[in-house]
Phi, psi and omega in degrees: 000013178056066182295139179250131185290153183306320180299321177288328176298320179300317178297320178296323178297315182292317179297319180294317178298322177294318180295321179295321180292337183264005178293155175284164178301317180299316178298316180298317181295314183290315179293326176292318177304309182295320178299317180294315181295319180293321178292328176293319173305314181295325179294314179291331175295315180295321180293323178298314179299317181295316181296320183288329184253346185061024179234111180300329181296329178294319176298320178295327180294328183264339182307321185297353179302322180294316179299318179299313180300315181299314182289316183294329180270000177070030178277180184255135173225108189301327180295327175287322181294340178300335179263345188260308185296323177301329178292324176295324176295315179301320181277002177062034175263349172211182185245161177299315176301323179294323177298312181296322179298317178300311181303313183297310182293321180292319177300317177300316177298318179301313181300318179292313180298318180292322181293319180297314179295321179300318180294315182291320180293322178301317178296322182288312183292329182263004183054055180060038176085007183263352184222083180276356180270000177307128182306326179291323176296315178293326177295318179296318179297311180297320181292320179299318180288323179294324182283351181235292182295331179297317178287321181300322181295340180268352179069223183300323179296325176294323178294318178295318182299313182294324178293318179298316179294333176287320178298312180299320180302305188282345170301317181282320182297315178293328174297326176300317177300313183292318181299329179296338180273359183272359181222149177265345181266150181299313182295323177294319176300313182299312182296320183291317183281341182297321191296307181294326182291318173304317184300316181289318186290322182296335184259007173070031177284171189259118179247124188301317184285322173302318181289335174296340176261309189299312184291310177298325178298315179296322178297319178297327183271358175119005178297142182275065181234132178264167177301323179294320178299315181301306187282321184284318186263001177214293193300313181293308179296329178290319176301314180296317178295319176299319179297313180299315181296317180292312182295309187282301191283335177252304184296294187294312183293322176293321177302312181292329181284339186242338183293125178287120177256134183288137175251151177295128182264145175212157182261127178294159184304323183290344185263358183252172183295152184306317182293324177290323179297319180296320179294318178299318179295321181294318181295320182289331181271359177083011180286000000 
């Protein structure tokens, strides 16, 4: 499968982060729109599988199809960029303002893409509003409320919990982005990135872009969730947690593990000329 070594993967991460930071506003919006909508497709696919089998693990097994499509087509997923663009900033190949601009425009694209798919999916799942008893409709409503009101009911502990689950989520999601860079073949990329994404979804961690679809979709379908509930008790802390998990646990730590750092070089006594070796030995013995 044409395995790529970790040191080369690090360079690919930095190059990718630089390329993302240099996209035009239109490119960021469009790629973000498509990335958000495709991930929303994958979410409803996973929910369909879970509803049909009553096994959450089955939903997790199929969810990565959306992630695969996004990565292979070079679309934007802000949670993946959380681990890549900071490395480009560290290497001074782009700037901090460019990084923030990428995040802002891509998130805007995600929100639009998720909203469009939520509206279209809502019409489909409810048969144009005539069937609100569809199990998938009820699952979206319950999930929307659980991801907001569930944390709100816990107060400060709920805020900490949602942030922790967001950190754990994006640790795995960004690993999926990096794992895709470990192979040159398409099948190798798919297999490598599938594993971490399955891991996060199966354990119910919090992903900002998934929530940009699930929570508004539930609200459209009748969930008792306000805009303040959505942003305060989920979207903002999840974005912060995803950012922390991606930057620290995947970006910075992988960078430190692979980046070659220069060590002070010196010649051992045996490697220098005899007269110099004699002088070094005399100095060390205090003569």
